[in-house]
C-alpha positions as a printed Julia matrix, in Angstrom:
461×3 Matrix{Float64}:
  -1.65   -3.56   -3.36
   1.7    -2.17   -4.03
   2.22    1.46   -5.1
  -0.87    2.33   -7.19
  -0.98   -1.15   -8.54
  -4.31   -0.99   -7.27
  -4.97    2.12   -9.19
  -8.15    4.29   -9.25
  -8.97    2.68  -12.6
  -8.62   -0.82  -11.07
 -10.74    0.08   -7.78
 -13.29    1.66   -9.98
 -13.85   -1.26  -12.35
 -14.09   -3.71   -9.22
 -16.85   -1.42   -7.48
 -18.67   -1.06  -10.61
 -18.89   -5.03  -10.58
 -20.53   -4.76   -7.19
 -17.53   -5.32   -5.13
 -15.55   -3.46   -2.88
 -12.78   -1.86   -5.03
  -9.74   -0.6    -3.31
  -7.02    2.25   -3.8
  -3.65    1.92   -2.61
  -2.8     4.7    -0.42
   1.06    3.98   -0.15
   3.32    6.79   -1.47
   0.15    8.32   -3.34
   1.6    11.74   -2.72
   4.52   10.79   -5.02
   2.28    9.27   -7.37
   0.2    12.02   -7.85
   3.05   14.44   -7.92
   4.79   12.7   -10.69
   1.72   11.94  -12.59
   1.29   15.78  -12.98
   4.8    16.03  -13.85
   4.32   13.7   -16.55
   1.54   16.07  -18.14
  -1.26   14.26  -16.48
  -2.21   12.11  -19.55
  -6.11   12.15  -19.84
  -6.25   15.22  -17.42
  -7.57   12.94  -14.68
  -5.56   14.17  -11.95
  -6.61   17.94  -12.71
 -10.44   16.77  -13.13
 -10.21   15.62   -9.39
  -8.66   18.6    -8.15
 -11.07   20.66   -9.88
 -13.69   19.19   -7.31
 -11.19   19.46   -4.1
 -13.27   21.48   -1.67
 -10.54   24.14   -1.13
  -9.76   25.3    -4.48
  -6.72   27.35   -3.48
  -4.92   24.24   -2.06
  -5.82   22.38   -5.12
  -4.36   25.22   -7.23
  -0.83   25.21   -5.19
  -0.46   21.56   -5.63
  -1.23   21.75   -9.56
   1.15   24.92   -9.73
   4.03   23.15   -8.07
   3.88   19.68   -9.93
   2.08   20.07  -13.14
   4.21   20.22  -16.19
   2.03   20.53  -19.47
   4.52   19.12  -21.83
   5.65   16.46  -19.27
   9.23   16.32  -17.57
  10.86   14.59  -20.43
  14.12   12.85  -19.35
  14.52   15.16  -16.15
  14.48   13.81  -12.88
  10.98   14.26  -11.17
  11.27   17.05   -8.68
  10.95   15.56   -5.16
   8.23   15.53   -2.9
   8.42   16.27    0.85
   9.79   13.47    2.75
   7.56   11.98    5.79
   8.48   13.56    9.05
   6.76   14.44   12.5
   7.04   17.98   11.64
   5.6    18.45    8.0
   5.35   21.49    6.44
   2.16   22.72    4.69
   3.44   21.98    1.26
   3.63   18.21    2.7
   0.19   18.38    4.28
  -1.34   19.83    1.31
   0.05   17.25   -1.06
  -0.84   14.54    1.19
  -4.57   15.67    1.55
  -4.96   16.29   -2.04
  -3.41   13.16   -3.44
  -5.73   10.91   -1.26
  -8.72   13.19   -2.17
  -7.61   12.89   -6.01
  -7.26    8.8    -5.84
 -10.46    8.03   -4.01
 -12.47   10.56   -5.92
 -11.36    9.4    -9.36
 -12.24    5.74   -7.98
 -15.83    6.74   -6.91
 -16.31    8.98  -10.15
 -19.74    8.33  -11.82
 -21.09    5.31   -9.8
 -22.45    4.59   -6.36
 -20.16    1.46   -5.83
 -17.83    0.8    -2.65
 -14.33    2.47   -2.6
 -11.66    1.77    0.14
  -8.12    2.95    0.72
  -5.68    0.9     1.97
  -2.6     2.07    3.98
   0.68    0.55    5.77
   0.68    1.22    9.52
   4.31    1.11    9.26
   3.85    4.58    7.4
   2.45    6.0    10.55
   3.36    9.75   10.01
   1.11   10.42    7.1
  -1.74    8.58    8.14
  -3.78   11.04    9.94
  -3.62   13.71    6.92
  -3.98   10.79    4.23
  -7.15    9.3     5.89
  -8.52   13.15    5.92
  -8.13   13.53    2.38
  -9.44   10.37    1.54
 -12.58   11.07    3.69
 -13.04   14.13    1.84
 -13.78   12.27   -1.16
 -16.28   10.07    0.77
 -14.18    6.92    1.1
 -16.52    4.07    2.18
 -13.86    1.91    4.05
 -10.31    2.3     5.07
  -8.04   -0.93    5.29
  -4.63   -1.07    7.19
  -1.95   -3.96    7.81
   1.78   -4.17    8.6
   1.37   -3.58   12.06
  -1.29   -3.39   14.89
  -3.76   -0.56   13.67
  -5.21   -0.15   17.25
  -5.52    3.68   17.03
  -7.24    3.93   13.82
 -11.0     3.54   14.93
 -10.61    6.56   17.12
  -8.77    8.54   14.48
 -11.61    8.04   11.79
 -14.11    9.01   14.57
 -12.0    12.21   15.58
 -11.52   13.24   11.64
 -15.22   12.6    10.8
 -16.14   14.96   13.7
 -13.53   17.41   12.15
 -11.61   17.35   15.27
  -7.78   16.86   15.53
  -6.83   13.36   15.05
  -3.5    11.48   15.81
  -1.61    8.44   15.96
   1.33    7.64   18.32
   4.5     7.07   16.17
   6.97    4.56   16.92
  10.61    5.91   17.49
  13.53    3.85   18.12
  15.19    4.53   21.34
  12.52    7.1    22.47
  12.62    8.76   25.81
   9.41   10.56   25.23
   6.28   10.18   23.35
   5.96   11.22   19.86
   2.79   11.37   17.78
   1.62   12.82   14.21
  -1.37   14.77   14.54
  -3.66   16.76   11.96
  -6.2    19.27   12.58
  -8.68   19.81    9.98
  -9.64   23.44   11.2
  -6.11   24.39   11.3
  -5.49   22.91    7.58
  -8.62   24.51    6.0
  -8.76   27.64    8.1
 -12.7    27.25    8.47
 -15.2    25.0    10.52
 -16.95   22.39    8.71
 -19.58   19.99    8.78
 -18.93   16.39    9.93
 -17.75   14.13    7.45
 -18.93   10.57    6.79
 -16.86    8.09    8.84
 -15.58    5.18    6.64
 -15.84    1.72    8.29
 -12.46    0.35    9.19
 -10.92   -3.19    8.3
  -8.02   -4.25   10.06
  -5.54   -6.36    8.19
  -4.21   -8.96   10.67
  -2.41  -12.36   10.29
  -3.3   -13.86   13.8
  -6.4   -14.57   15.76
  -4.86  -13.24   18.92
  -4.77   -9.91   17.29
  -8.4   -10.03   16.32
  -9.22  -10.81   19.77
  -7.23   -7.89   21.29
  -8.54   -5.23   18.9
 -11.96   -6.09   19.41
 -12.32   -6.33   23.19
 -12.2    -2.42   23.67
 -14.43    0.16   21.89
 -11.71    2.52   21.09
  -9.9    -0.24   19.15
 -12.35   -2.27   17.57
 -12.49   -1.92   13.62
 -15.58   -2.84   11.76
 -14.19   -6.15   10.67
 -10.72   -7.95    9.55
  -8.86   -9.25    6.96
  -7.31  -12.36    7.8
  -4.18  -12.54    5.72
  -2.02  -15.57    5.1
   1.66  -15.96    4.55
   1.07  -16.44    0.81
  -0.15  -12.98    0.07
   1.92  -10.69   -2.02
   3.82   -7.69   -0.67
   4.77   -7.75    2.8
   3.98  -10.85    5.09
   4.22  -11.21    8.79
   7.5   -12.63    9.91
   7.23  -16.76   10.92
   6.75  -17.1    14.53
   9.79  -18.01   16.47
  13.34  -17.96   15.4
  13.7   -17.35   11.5
  14.71  -20.74    9.65
  15.37  -20.55    5.87
  14.79  -23.24    3.31
  17.27  -24.57    0.97
  16.04  -21.7    -1.53
  16.88  -19.15    1.21
  13.16  -18.57    2.04
  11.51  -18.32    5.39
   9.91  -21.42    6.49
   6.4   -20.98    7.9
   4.59  -23.53   10.09
   1.34  -24.49   11.87
   2.04  -21.62   14.41
   1.72  -19.16   11.39
  -1.6   -20.38   10.43
  -4.53  -18.09   12.02
  -7.39  -19.9    13.6
 -10.36  -19.12   11.7
 -12.87  -20.69   14.2
 -11.41  -18.1    16.95
 -11.79  -15.06   14.64
 -15.36  -16.07   14.01
 -15.88  -16.1    17.52
 -15.06  -12.5    17.87
 -18.35  -11.67   16.36
 -16.99   -9.17   13.56
 -17.1    -9.6     9.69
 -13.96  -10.87    8.15
 -12.63  -11.76    4.87
  -9.71  -14.34    4.02
  -6.87  -13.17    2.08
  -3.35  -14.7     0.77
  -4.02  -17.54   -1.87
  -7.67  -16.84   -2.07
  -7.34  -16.56   -5.99
 -10.19  -19.03   -7.25
 -13.95  -19.45   -6.98
 -13.48  -22.6    -4.68
 -11.46  -20.23   -2.36
 -14.38  -17.83   -2.2
 -17.05  -20.73   -1.34
 -14.62  -22.35    1.36
 -14.15  -18.84    2.88
 -17.72  -18.49    2.84
 -18.33  -22.0     4.4
 -15.93  -20.96    7.63
 -18.07  -17.89    8.22
 -15.98  -15.38    6.05
 -17.92  -12.76    4.18
 -15.61  -13.19    1.27
 -12.18  -12.78    0.03
  -9.5   -10.32   -0.46
  -7.64  -11.04   -3.76
  -4.78   -9.41   -5.01
  -2.76  -11.29   -7.73
  -5.72  -11.8   -10.13
  -6.2    -8.22   -9.94
  -2.41   -7.16  -10.07
  -2.32   -8.66  -13.64
  -5.91   -7.41  -14.86
  -5.78   -4.83  -17.59
  -6.78   -1.9   -15.18
  -4.08   -2.64  -12.79
  -1.37    0.31  -12.63
   1.61   -1.97  -13.4
   3.43   -1.02  -17.0
   1.55   -2.96  -19.86
   5.11   -4.18  -20.96
   5.92   -5.58  -17.41
   2.23   -7.27  -17.11
   2.79   -8.92  -20.56
   6.22  -10.15  -19.37
   4.45  -11.7   -16.31
   1.75  -13.12  -18.33
   3.88  -14.75  -20.56
   6.17  -16.29  -17.96
   2.91  -17.44  -16.33
   1.81  -19.36  -19.5
   5.29  -20.84  -20.08
   5.23  -21.77  -16.18
   8.4   -20.09  -15.59
   7.11  -17.39  -13.24
   8.52  -17.68   -9.78
   7.49  -15.82   -6.59
   9.98  -16.13   -3.62
   9.52  -14.72   -0.05
  12.7   -12.97    0.22
  13.28  -12.42    4.04
  15.79   -9.63    3.75
  14.49   -7.37    0.64
  12.55   -5.38    2.53
  14.09   -2.41    4.67
  11.35   -2.85    7.27
  12.61   -6.39    8.12
   9.28   -8.21    7.25
   9.57  -10.9     4.51
   8.55   -9.37    1.15
   7.09  -11.68   -1.95
   9.28  -10.74   -5.14
   8.31  -12.01   -8.58
  11.61  -13.17   -9.92
  11.91  -11.6   -13.58
  14.72  -10.52  -15.82
  15.67   -6.36  -15.91
  14.13   -6.17  -12.41
  15.67   -5.82   -8.98
  15.24   -9.47   -8.51
  18.47  -10.24  -10.49
  21.48   -9.82   -8.17
  23.48   -8.18  -10.77
  21.19   -5.13  -11.07
  20.65   -5.2    -7.29
  24.52   -4.89   -7.16
  24.96   -2.27   -9.64
  22.21   -0.25   -7.89
  23.49    3.1    -6.06
  22.35    2.77   -2.49
  20.34    6.06   -1.64
  17.12    6.83   -0.11
  15.47    9.7    -1.69
  11.54    8.76   -1.27
  12.08    7.59    2.32
   8.48    6.0     3.01
  10.05    3.18    4.99
  12.37    5.25    6.99
  12.37    4.57   10.6
  12.36    7.61   13.11
  14.84    7.21   15.96
  15.59    9.7    18.9
  18.79   11.66   18.67
  18.24   13.47   21.72
  14.89   13.78   23.81
  12.37   15.61   21.62
  14.81   15.48   18.47
  14.28   12.64   15.67
  16.43   11.59   12.89
  15.26    9.16   10.11
  17.22    6.17    9.0
  16.53    3.24    6.38
  18.31   -0.16    6.1
  18.5     0.45    2.12
  20.37    3.59    2.23
  24.23    3.92    1.96
  25.46    1.42    4.73
  27.8     4.48    6.29
  25.0     6.62    6.55
  22.8     4.29    8.27
  25.59    3.23   10.77
  26.24    6.7    11.4
  22.54    7.16   12.48
  23.16    4.37   14.99
  21.92    1.48   12.64
  23.6    -1.87   12.8
  25.43   -3.01    9.39
  23.95   -6.41    9.46
  20.27   -4.85    8.94
  21.63   -3.51    5.6
  22.49   -7.03    4.25
  20.48   -7.66    0.99
  17.97   -4.84    1.6
  16.3    -3.3    -1.41
  14.98    0.05   -2.13
  11.02   -0.96   -2.34
  10.17    2.63   -2.62
  11.93    3.37   -5.94
  11.21   -0.07   -7.4
   7.52    0.04   -6.8
   7.42    3.34   -8.41
   9.17    2.1   -11.32
   6.57   -0.79  -11.84
   4.04    1.84  -12.31
   6.09    3.8   -14.92
   7.03    6.48  -12.42
  10.43    5.67  -11.96
  13.05    8.03  -11.11
  15.8     9.31  -13.92
  18.87   10.09  -12.01
  21.0    13.25  -13.43
  23.84   10.69  -13.92
  21.52    8.86  -16.59
  20.55    5.88  -14.16
  17.2     4.71  -14.4
  15.36    2.9   -11.82
  14.55   -0.45  -12.17
  11.4    -2.25  -11.07
  10.85   -4.58   -8.33
   7.69   -6.53   -8.77
   5.53   -8.5    -6.05
   2.79  -10.93   -6.52
   0.92  -13.58   -4.41
   2.37  -17.05   -3.94
  -0.78  -18.69   -5.38
  -1.08  -18.38   -9.04
  -3.8   -20.79   -9.69
  -6.4   -18.41  -10.14
  -4.17  -16.29  -12.65
  -3.49  -19.38  -14.49
  -6.98  -20.35  -14.7
  -7.89  -16.76  -16.0
  -5.11  -16.99  -18.51
  -6.43  -20.04  -20.05
  -9.69  -18.35  -20.52
  -8.44  -14.98  -21.8
  -5.1   -15.55  -23.47
  -4.66  -11.99  -24.46
  -5.45  -10.77  -20.7
  -8.26  -10.02  -18.7
 -10.0    -7.16  -17.29
 -11.36   -6.47  -13.84
 -14.92   -7.25  -14.29
 -14.09  -10.64  -15.94
 -11.76  -11.34  -12.79
 -14.82  -10.69  -10.52
 -17.29  -12.72  -12.64
 -14.53  -15.63  -12.35
 -14.26  -15.24   -8.63
 -18.21  -15.22   -8.18
 -19.14  -17.84  -10.41
 -19.74  -20.57   -7.92
 -20.24  -18.36   -4.82
 -23.5   -18.59   -2.86
């Protein structure tokens, strides 16, 4: 759910309430690196680092990023960008940061904790998953693509064998993959790890059938996500058609056939527009285990969103002025992206136009082949002339926003530029606000995750 919006604090509370609490693994290396640079308020990151099974690695990460007095107004020092040939520093930070977030979510209780990754961010997946598994993660969730290689990856990493995913490289003439070898990383042979269950986040029943037909690709279950969900959505099937407000028009072809998903025989949950107790009951009535809910928890007290931004959204929700649009162009991935339209955020065109185009985090960069075996990286949100020089089409850059920096700003870890420019936030929520509105009527000053769980389960069987 965003970048650290589904924080360890939120996941821990949901887990302690008896449900599956899920932390966001997206860009967690930058999140943990910047938390350390802010002085690690509360000492949480360092407490988790003290339990990392390889102290010398944890010590190197802490030494590089921790600033006891914080970074002040200085820019955050950069973390290594994703690449097919990551440095040792990059691998160590990816593994350690995933361990930290999962370990903190699991600390002090026996509830279930999962971690959510984006399939599009392939280059970090093997090392990220290993770090989460070192912390005992119970579930791995993945969407925004076809996660067919994850079941095998988790099997290999659990056995302490090298695991890999094939990486999509534009114009590739040779295959590329991202590999992680636990023995090379740790320097020792280790006993097997617990293999987490894997839930594939999909939007079409045909994908459920495809993934389930072969043991090597079969997940342990599915999350069927509709197009009202927050964050990235699957594009509408067929030609892109926009309504009068510039939003993509979804139709019957974009609705998954739940009956066909149920026939596959694996557990499944419904997601997107599943925000009320009635939705939970309806989901169970069609065979689902339950629902995946995002918006009611993104607005909960424990979410990673800055309190002042969360308060602003709740005030607009109370006034009936909070609007969530499906922006077909905001994301450099080309996928539609839900944007909460709010003042002083990148949803405002003047702020978007005023932002210097740059790509310094690079999580959504696309690898492309420069020559056989040599890969470059480009992002449709980077400077237009740079993107074109790398072989990208100018039309792909139209209205693209920097999601990486905007989502980091949402959680109070936005970059301060040397010239004084401060990255503005870019907020996302689901289109269905009915559950949040009901919770706000019950808790006018805001609610916590436990209250959200009790609300959702109040009439479920």
